[in-house]
C-alpha positions in Angstrom: 37.9 104.0 -163.2 34.4 103.0 -164.4 35.9 99.7 -165.5 37.7 99.2 -162.2 34.4 99.8 -160.3 32.6 96.9 -162.0 34.6 94.2 -160.2 33.7 95.8 -156.8 30.0 95.5 -157.8 30.5 91.9 -158.7 32.4 91.3 -155.4 29.7 93.0 -153.2 26.8 91.2 -155.0 28.3 87.8 -154.6 29.4 88.2 -151.0 26.0 89.5 -150.0 24.5 86.4 -151.6 26.8 84.5 -149.2 29.3 83.3 -151.9 33.0 83.6 -151.0 34.8 81.2 -153.3 34.7 83.0 -156.6 37.2 84.6 -158.9 36.7 87.7 -161.1 38.8 87.1 -164.2 39.8 90.2 -166.2 41.4 91.0 -169.5 41.4 93.7 -172.1 40.5 93.3 -175.7 43.0 96.0 -176.8 45.8 93.9 -175.3 44.6 90.9 -177.4 44.0 93.0 -180.6 47.4 94.7 -180.2 49.1 91.3 -179.8 47.4 89.9 -182.9 48.5 93.0 -184.7 52.2 92.2 -183.7 51.7 88.8 -185.2 50.2 90.2 -188.5 46.8 88.7 -187.6 44.7 91.9 -187.5 42.5 90.6 -190.3 41.9 87.4 -188.4 41.6 88.9 -184.9 37.8 88.3 -184.6 38.1 84.6 -185.5 41.1 84.1 -183.3 39.3 85.9 -180.4 36.3 83.6 -180.7 38.5 80.5 -180.7 40.5 81.4 -177.6 37.3 82.3 -175.8 36.5 78.6 -176.1 39.7 77.5 -174.4 38.1 76.6 -171.0 35.5 74.4 -172.7 37.6 72.6 -175.4 41.1 72.5 -174.0 44.5 73.7 -175.3 45.0 71.0 -178.0 41.6 71.6 -179.6 42.0 75.3 -179.3 45.3 75.1 -181.2 43.8 72.9 -183.9 41.0 75.5 -184.4 43.5 78.3 -184.7 45.1 76.4 -187.5 41.7 76.0 -189.2 41.3 79.8 -188.8 44.3 80.3 -191.1 46.9 80.9 -188.4 50.3 79.4 -189.0 51.7 76.8 -186.6 54.3 79.3 -185.4 51.7 82.0 -184.8 49.5 79.4 -183.0 52.3 78.6 -180.7 52.9 82.3 -180.0 49.2 82.8 -179.2 49.0 79.8 -176.9 52.2 80.9 -175.1 50.8 84.4 -174.7 47.4 83.5 -173.3 49.1 80.8 -171.1 51.3 83.3 -169.2 51.2 82.2 -165.5 51.6 83.9 -162.2 50.0 86.6 -160.1 48.3 89.6 -161.7 51.5 91.6 -160.9 53.7 88.9 -162.5 51.5 88.8 -165.6 51.7 92.6 -166.0 55.5 92.4 -165.7 55.6 89.6 -168.3 53.6 91.8 -170.7 56.1 94.6 -170.6 58.2 92.9 -173.3 55.5 93.6 -175.9 55.3 97.3 -175.1 56.3 100.0 -177.5 55.4 97.9 -180.6 51.7 98.6 -180.9 49.7 101.6 -179.8 46.6 99.4 -179.3 48.5 97.0 -177.1 50.1 99.8 -175.1 46.7 101.4 -174.4 45.1 98.1 -173.4 48.0 97.3 -171.0 47.7 100.8 -169.5 44.0 100.2 -169.0 44.6 96.8 -167.5 47.2 98.3 -165.0 44.7 101.0 -164.0 41.9 98.5 -163.4 44.1 96.2 -161.3 45.7 99.1 -159.5 42.4 100.6 -158.3 40.8 97.4 -157.0 42.3 97.6 -153.5 40.6 101.0 -153.1 37.4 99.5 -154.3 37.6 96.8 -151.6 38.2 93.8 -153.9 40.5 91.2 -152.2 43.4 89.8 -154.3 42.0 86.2 -153.8 38.8 87.1 -155.6 40.5 88.7 -158.6 43.0 87.8 -161.3 44.2 88.9 -164.7 43.4 86.1 -167.2 44.7 86.6 -170.7 42.4 83.8 -172.1 39.3 85.9 -171.4 38.2 87.4 -174.7 34.3 87.3 -174.6 32.8 86.1 -177.9 30.7 89.1 -178.6 32.3 91.6 -181.0 31.0 94.8 -179.4 33.4 94.6 -176.5 36.2 97.1 -177.0 38.3 97.2 -173.7 38.1 95.6 -170.3 36.3 92.2 -170.2 35.2 90.2 -167.2 34.1 86.7 -166.4 33.4 85.4 -162.9 33.6 81.7 -162.0 32.9 79.8 -158.8 36.2 78.3 -157.8 34.7 75.1 -156.4 32.6 74.6 -159.5 34.6 75.5 -162.6 32.4 73.2 -164.7 29.6 75.8 -164.5 31.6 78.3 -166.5 31.1 82.0 -166.2 28.1 83.2 -164.0 28.8 86.9 -164.3 30.3 88.5 -167.5 30.6 91.8 -169.3 33.0 94.5 -170.2 33.6 97.8 -171.9 31.7 98.7 -175.1 32.5 102.0 -176.6 29.8 102.2 -179.2 27.1 99.6 -178.6 24.4 102.3 -178.4 25.4 103.3 -181.9 23.0 100.7 -183.2 20.2 102.8 -181.9 21.4 106.4 -181.8 23.7 108.8 -183.6 25.2 109.9 -180.2 28.4 108.4 -178.9 27.4 106.6 -175.7 30.2 104.5 -174.3 29.5 102.2 -171.4 30.8 99.4 -169.2 28.5 96.7 -167.6 27.9 93.2 -166.5 25.1 90.7 -166.3 24.5 87.8 -164.0 22.9 84.6 -165.3 20.6 84.2 -162.3 18.5 81.3 -163.5 21.6 79.4 -164.5 23.4 80.3 -161.2 20.6 79.4 -158.9 19.7 76.2 -160.7 23.3 75.0 -160.3 23.4 76.2 -156.6 20.2 74.2 -156.0 21.6 71.1 -157.7 24.7 71.3 -155.6 22.6 71.6 -152.4 24.1 75.1 -151.7 20.9 77.0 -151.2 19.6 77.5 -147.7 16.4 75.7 -146.7 15.5 78.8 -144.8 14.9 81.0 -147.9 11.4 81.5 -149.3 11.4 80.3 -152.9 7.6 80.3 -153.2 6.0 82.6 -155.8 4.0 84.4 -153.1 4.2 85.2 -149.4 0.5 84.5 -148.8 -2.2 82.4 -150.6 -5.8 83.6 -150.1 -8.2 80.7 -149.9 -11.9 81.6 -150.1 -14.1 79.1 -148.4 -17.4 80.5 -149.8 -18.7 80.8 -153.4 -18.7 84.6 -153.2 -15.2 85.7 -154.0 -15.6 89.5 -153.5 -14.2 89.5 -150.0 -11.4 87.3 -151.1 -10.5 89.8 -153.8 -10.6 92.7 -151.3 -8.3 90.7 -149.0 -5.8 89.9 -151.8 -5.8 93.6 -152.8 -5.2 94.7 -149.2 -2.2 92.4 -148.9 -0.8 93.6 -152.3 -1.2 97.2 -151.4 1.0 96.5 -148.3 3.7 95.2 -150.6 3.1 91.5 -149.9 3.3 89.1 -152.8 -0.2 87.5 -152.9 -1.9 84.8 -154.8 -5.7 84.3 -154.9 -7.1 80.8 -155.3 -10.3 81.1 -157.2 -11.2 77.5 -158.2 -14.2 75.9 -156.5 -12.5 72.8 -155.1 -12.6 70.9 -151.9 -10.6 72.1 -148.9 -8.1 69.2 -149.2 -7.3 70.1 -152.8 -6.8 73.8 -151.9 -4.4 72.9 -149.1 -2.5 70.5 -151.3 -2.0 73.3 -153.8 -0.7 75.6 -150.9 1.8 72.8 -149.9 2.9 72.4 -153.5 3.6 76.1 -153.8 5.4 76.2 -150.5 3.8 79.5 -149.5 4.7 80.7 -145.9 1.1 81.7 -145.1 -2.4 80.8 -146.1 -5.3 83.2 -145.4 -8.7 81.5 -145.0 -12.0 83.4 -145.6 -15.1 81.4 -144.5 -18.5 82.6 -143.4 -17.3 83.0 -139.8 -14.4 85.2 -140.8 -16.5 87.3 -143.1 -19.2 87.8 -140.4 -16.5 89.0 -138.0 -14.7 91.1 -140.6 -11.6 89.0 -140.0 -9.6 86.3 -141.6 -7.7 83.2 -140.4 -4.0 83.1 -141.1 -2.0 79.9 -141.0 1.7 79.7 -140.7 2.5 76.8 -143.0 5.9 76.2 -141.4 4.8 76.1 -137.7 1.1 75.0 -138.3 -0.1 77.9 -136.0 -3.4 79.4 -137.1 -4.8 82.7 -135.9 -8.0 84.6 -136.6 -7.5 88.3 -136.6 -8.4 91.6 -138.3 -6.9 92.5 -141.7 -4.4 95.1 -140.4 -3.0 92.6 -137.9 -2.8 89.9 -140.6 -0.8 92.2 -142.8 1.5 93.1 -139.9 2.0 89.4 -139.1 3.1 88.5 -142.7 5.3 91.6 -143.0 7.1 90.7 -139.8 8.0 87.3 -141.3 9.1 89.0 -144.5 11.5 91.1 -142.5 13.0 88.0 -140.9 13.5 86.5 -144.4 15.7 89.5 -145.3 18.3 88.4 -142.7 18.4 84.8 -144.1 21.5 84.0 -146.1 20.8 82.6 -149.6 23.8 80.2 -149.4 23.6 77.4 -146.8 26.3 77.5 -144.2 28.3 74.3 -144.1 
């Protein structure tokens, strides 16, 4: 059940980002290890697993050639390629795997786990179009012991997996004597968002700046500017303080380069009135107001940003 819950986490994460065209591909390492056991390849299981994990990148012919280099016989290589190449819906693949049952305890356990995972997904709210059993999924890391996952964007298969993981029964054993099994995933956010940006899929409405407000002191004394930056930060607002003594044009150029939504100016007039001038860099509107009102203004815009979808609507 823990392993069945993971795809629901992937599904909800991706749909909340605004992504809809993705496929969560699932397999079980016990199914693969049990199959290799039937072929008499238990001693080569790790090498074979690493090779078939490369199938998407190198293609079937190269994968078969590498299997032969691993010491697999041509007949065994053909069996492996036929096994991982089983086609159809998840239900049809489970049906096709029945012919291997009763010959290996490892295989039978893995197939039982695979059935459980797929059988529970409707209750966890994962639609069939976003999920499939894929017998080519092996995951290259040796600590995986059961269910394994890879998630791909269906319109951009060239990207490869953007969310992967699985069951690891004793990974924590490297650090403790306790038996601490687990199941988990990781998302390659940097890779994912770089590609989304390259493909023009990110909404222009999202704030990608490193801060929500840039404090620009217009006097040599930076104490009030430091107090202002601190007040913004204590309100939970991401704030940068410009501390270099440069001309106004250079400061504004820096703000434009960062793409910050707001700039807060602190000149002699603002300091005398115990206020600050806040400029909305998108609209160009500038207002002089007390600190509390400035905080409220920026927080209001941050709340609006929470409703903006990350993925651009086509």
